Backbone as CSV, one residue per row, in Angstrom:
resi,resn,N_x,N_y,N_z,CA_x,CA_y,CA_z,C_x,C_y,C_z
1,MET,40.743,-109.641,-27.991,40.294,-108.471,-28.725,38.776,-108.328,-28.649
2,ASN,38.048,-109.467,-28.708,36.586,-109.367,-28.655,36.114,-108.763,-27.334
3,ALA,36.688,-109.220,-26.213,36.287,-108.692,-24.906,36.616,-107.206,-24.796
4,GLN,37.759,-106.811,-25.333,38.155,-105.411,-25.312,37.184,-104.565,-26.149
5,ALA,36.798,-105.065,-27.315,35.842,-104.350,-28.171,34.473,-104.269,-27.502
6,ASP,34.053,-105.355,-26.842,32.744,-105.359,-26.167,32.698,-104.361,-25.013
7,ALA,33.832,-104.151,-24.352,33.885,-103.235,-23.214,33.952,-101.771,-23.639
8,ASP,34.309,-101.499,-24.883,34.445,-100.125,-25.376,33.097,-99.626,-25.896
9,PRO,32.508,-98.585,-25.292,31.200,-98.094,-25.744,31.232,-97.455,-27.140
10,GLU,32.403,-97.139,-27.648,32.543,-96.531,-28.971,32.728,-97.566,-30.084
11,THR,32.755,-98.847,-29.710,33.015,-99.911,-30.685,31.791,-100.799,-30.846
12,LEU,31.457,-101.115,-32.077,30.365,-102.040,-32.382,30.970,-103.261,-33.067
13,ARG,30.839,-104.416,-32.436,31.379,-105.650,-33.004,30.258,-106.378,-33.740
14,LEU,30.525,-106.799,-34.992,29.552,-107.500,-35.816,30.127,-108.806,-36.316
15,SER,29.250,-109.769,-36.545,29.613,-111.020,-37.189,28.781,-111.112,-38.462
16,ILE,29.441,-111.231,-39.611,28.756,-111.248,-40.905,29.066,-112.567,-41.607
17,ASP,28.024,-113.212,-42.160,28.198,-114.511,-42.800,27.241,-114.623,-43.980
18,THR,27.665,-115.304,-45.029,26.783,-115.625,-46.149,26.796,-117.134,-46.362
19,LYS,25.814,-117.627,-47.076,25.684,-119.053,-47.347,25.719,-119.287,-48.852
20,ALA,25.611,-120.542,-49.250,25.659,-120.912,-50.662,24.486,-120.299,-51.430
21,THR,24.710,-119.972,-52.685,23.676,-119.423,-53.563,22.546,-120.429,-53.741
22,VAL,21.308,-119.937,-53.689,20.124,-120.776,-53.887,19.450,-120.335,-55.175
23,HIS,19.276,-121.245,-56.117,18.577,-120.925,-57.365,17.084,-120.837,-57.091
24,VAL,16.425,-119.835,-57.668,14.992,-119.644,-57.490,14.269,-120.382,-58.606
25,GLY,13.392,-121.290,-58.237,12.636,-122.067,-59.212,12.274,-123.424,-58.663
26,LEU,11.734,-124.272,-59.510,11.284,-125.601,-59.100,12.431,-126.608,-59.203
27,TYR,13.436,-126.452,-58.352,14.610,-127.319,-58.402,14.579,-128.321,-57.263
28,SER,15.213,-129.469,-57.479,15.147,-130.554,-56.504,16.005,-130.310,-55.272
29,ARG,17.006,-129.453,-55.338,17.926,-129.165,-54.235,18.529,-130.462,-53.689
30,GLY,18.951,-131.314,-54.599,19.618,-132.546,-54.197,18.704,-133.536,-53.497
31,GLY,17.417,-133.476,-53.747,16.480,-134.400,-53.127,15.970,-133.946,-51.770
32,LYS,16.427,-132.802,-51.272,15.984,-132.310,-49.968,14.756,-131.435,-50.147
33,SER,13.770,-131.660,-49.311,12.538,-130.900,-49.371,12.484,-129.904,-48.219
34,ARG,11.963,-128.705,-48.471,11.840,-127.705,-47.417,10.453,-127.755,-46.777
35,GLY,9.621,-128.659,-47.194,8.282,-128.785,-46.631,8.036,-130.198,-46.132
36,ILE,6.846,-130.446,-45.639,6.502,-131.767,-45.137,6.403,-132.756,-46.291
37,LYS,5.818,-132.308,-47.399,5.652,-133.167,-48.565,6.572,-132.667,-49.688
38,ALA,7.295,-133.591,-50.326,8.187,-133.211,-51.422,7.380,-132.656,-52.596
39,VAL,7.907,-131.644,-53.257,7.240,-131.043,-54.405,7.845,-131.591,-55.696
40,GLU,7.073,-131.560,-56.777,7.579,-131.970,-58.081,8.591,-130.935,-58.547
41,ALA,9.756,-131.426,-59.004,10.833,-130.501,-59.360,11.398,-130.831,-60.732
42,TRP,12.070,-129.849,-61.325,12.766,-130.050,-62.585,14.002,-130.911,-62.348
43,ASP,14.438,-131.636,-63.371,15.607,-132.502,-63.243,16.913,-131.721,-63.269
44,HIS,16.951,-130.589,-63.974,18.186,-129.817,-64.135,17.917,-128.338,-63.851
45,ASP,18.978,-127.590,-63.599,18.844,-126.173,-63.259,18.366,-125.307,-64.422
46,MET,18.683,-125.667,-65.645,18.241,-124.935,-66.841,18.595,-123.447,-66.789
47,ARG,19.749,-123.115,-66.267,20.248,-121.740,-66.192,19.240,-120.781,-65.558
48,PRO,19.068,-120.863,-64.274,18.078,-120.000,-63.605,18.412,-118.524,-63.774
49,LYS,17.360,-117.719,-63.920,17.543,-116.279,-64.091,17.676,-115.575,-62.743
50,GLU,17.114,-116.184,-61.690,17.149,-115.548,-60.380,17.870,-116.445,-59.379
51,LYS,18.642,-115.818,-58.506,19.355,-116.531,-57.458,19.303,-115.701,-56.180
52,PHE,19.287,-116.372,-55.049,19.385,-115.713,-53.750,20.696,-116.122,-53.098
53,VAL,21.336,-115.190,-52.431,22.501,-115.492,-51.613,22.121,-115.082,-50.185
54,PRO,21.696,-116.043,-49.349,21.291,-115.695,-47.994,22.496,-115.319,-47.134
55,GLY,22.276,-114.388,-46.237,23.341,-113.971,-45.337,22.753,-113.380,-44.077
56,GLY,23.626,-113.092,-43.145,23.164,-112.525,-41.897,24.213,-111.671,-41.230
57,ILE,23.731,-110.767,-40.391,24.592,-109.928,-39.568,24.126,-110.123,-38.131
58,LEU,25.075,-110.392,-37.239,24.774,-110.595,-35.823,25.564,-109.605,-34.996
59,GLU,24.892,-108.993,-34.032,25.573,-108.164,-33.034,25.750,-109.057,-31.800
60,PRO,26.953,-109.629,-31.587,27.158,-110.640,-30.548,26.790,-110.195,-29.127
61,VAL,27.029,-108.943,-28.777,26.770,-108.492,-27.404,25.277,-108.501,-27.096
62,SER,24.457,-107.941,-27.979,23.015,-107.844,-27.730,22.243,-109.054,-28.242
63,GLY,22.839,-109.807,-29.178,22.143,-110.945,-29.777,21.204,-110.539,-30.903
64,LYS,21.172,-109.271,-31.264,20.320,-108.808,-32.364,20.868,-109.342,-33.684
65,SER,19.936,-109.756,-34.568,20.366,-110.288,-35.860,19.531,-109.695,-36.994
66,PHE,20.106,-109.740,-38.185,19.449,-109.232,-39.394,19.775,-110.207,-40.510
67,LEU,18.759,-110.691,-41.201,18.951,-111.581,-42.340,18.737,-110.817,-43.628
68,PHE,19.516,-111.145,-44.657,19.362,-110.497,-45.955,19.561,-111.523,-47.059
69,PHE,19.035,-111.196,-48.253,19.185,-112.044,-49.439,19.712,-111.205,-50.574
């Protein structure tokens, strides 16, 4: 089906994916650091008010991608 969709000029095939919710704030993220040096973090989530849900859309034929939160 994918090859058939790719060959049809009237069809646009997309791949859409989301990832786990990320709490916004000074959280430890299980001890993993996103930088070279670990930052000081809170011990608990304390009910964060803001959260991000990262996701993406990929157009497999052209390789174009779009990220969203």
